[in-house]
N, C-alpha and C positions, 0 to 999 in steps of 0.2 A: 103237515098243515101247509097249505099253499097260501101265499100272501099276494094280494092283488097289486097291480102296478100302482094304483092310486094310493094304496097304503104305504108302499115302498117310497114313492116320491113324497108323500106327506111326511113320513118319518125323516127323510133326508132334508126336507125343507125346515122342519123343526130343529134338526141337528145343526144346520147352517146358521139359523137365527141364534141359537144358544151359543155356538162357537164365536160368532161375531160380537155377541154381547159381552163375552169374557175378555178381560184385559190381555193384551199381548204379552208374550213371554218376555221377561226383562232381559236387557242386554247383559252380556257376560262382563263387559268392560265398558267404561264410560266412553261414549263416542267423542271424537274430537269436536271442539266447538266449531261452528261455521266460520269460514275464513273471514267473513266481513263483520264478525261480532265484536272484534277488539279484545277477545279473551285470550290470554296467554295461559297455558297450562304446563305443568311440569310433573313428572312422575316422582313421587317421594320414594326414597330408599328405606323408609322407616314405617312403623305402624302409626296409627292416629295419634296416640298420646305423645310418642317421641317426636313426631313431626311438629305438632303444635308446640311442644316444649322447645324444640330447636329454633323454630321461627320466633317465638317470644324472646328467647335468649339473645338471638341475633338482633332483634328490634332494640332490645335494651342496650346491647353492646354498641350499637351504632348511635346511641343517644337519641333515638326517635321517641316520640311520645306514644305510649300505648293507651288507647282509648277504651277498648272493650273487647270481650270475647263472648260471642253468642253461640250457645250450643243449640243448633237448629234441630238436631235429632231429639233433644230433650223437649223442645217446644212442640215438635210433632207428636211425641209420646203423650204429652199433656193434652193434646187435642184428639187423641185416639188414632193417630196416623202413624204407620210404620215407616221409618226412614233410616237408611244406613247412616252411620256416624257422619256428621256434617257440622263443622265449626267455622264460624266467620270471625276473623280477627280484624280489628279496625285500629289503624295506627297512622302516624304521619309526622311531618316536620312542619309545624305551623308557620314559621317564617317563609317556608317555600310554598306550601299548599295554599296559604291565604292569597298569594300572588295570583294564582289561577282564578280565584273567586273575585278578586278586585278587577281582573281583566274581563271576566264575564260571570255575573252572579250565579248563572245556571251550572257553572262548574262545581258549585257546592253539592250538586247531586252525586258527584264522583270523588269528593274529598271529604273526610280523610280516606286514605287508602283502605280498601277492603280486600282481604286475601282469604279465599275460601279453601278449606281443607276438607276433603270428603273421601269416603271409601266406597268403591263401586261394588257391584255384585260379585266380581271375581276376587274381592279382597284387596285390590290395589288401592293405595292411597294416592290422591292427586292434590296438587296445589294449583289454584287458579286465581287470576287477578286481571284487571283491565289494563290493557296497554296504554301508556300515557300518550303516545302519538295518536291513538284513536280518540282519547279524551280531548286532546287539543283540536283535532279535526271536528269532533262532535260539537264542541262549543265555539268553533271558529276563532280560536285563540292562536294568532300567528306571531305575536310580539314577545313570546317567552320561550324560544326554542332551547336555549341553554338550560332553563329551569325544567322544562319537560324532559330533556335528555337526562338531567341529574335524577329526577324522580323515577324515570324508567330504569336507570342503572341501579338505583337503591332498591327498588322493588325486585328486580331480577336477582340482586345479590342476596336479599332476604330469602327469596324462594330457593335459591341455590344452597342455602344453609341446611336444607333438609332434602334436597334433590340429589346430593352427591352419594357416593358409595358409603355404606355404613362402615364404621371402624370396629 
């Protein structure tokens, strides 16, 4: 059976339309955040549950206030959406963080600290949070450099509690 060129090109056109309508193949690993995004990420040495537990334990050990844990993958599931494990932790030191808000009320968009723990397609667990120097720049806060450095150091230390080598 011989197929005409019109039928071949027609079939090819339909195949291209269908292929373009399908979602792209998912990344194997989480791509790095854009350089100008202010996002700092660290590779966890542990699985999701252990990573979250270590972060929460370190938050408590540092005397920081733990505000909330939001299981984003559970929220996605309740909406009928599939999402790899993703948990948002919210914590901070009110005497420090409130200074940012008194300097510029819009800094309240970035405080308390939000630290994201998620697992990518390849099974790697990541920790991500916003760099405090980015927050200072974003909100044009120039009068609290020592406070922003302290907040940056604390956030990095909390993230490091799960980013190190497993014991």
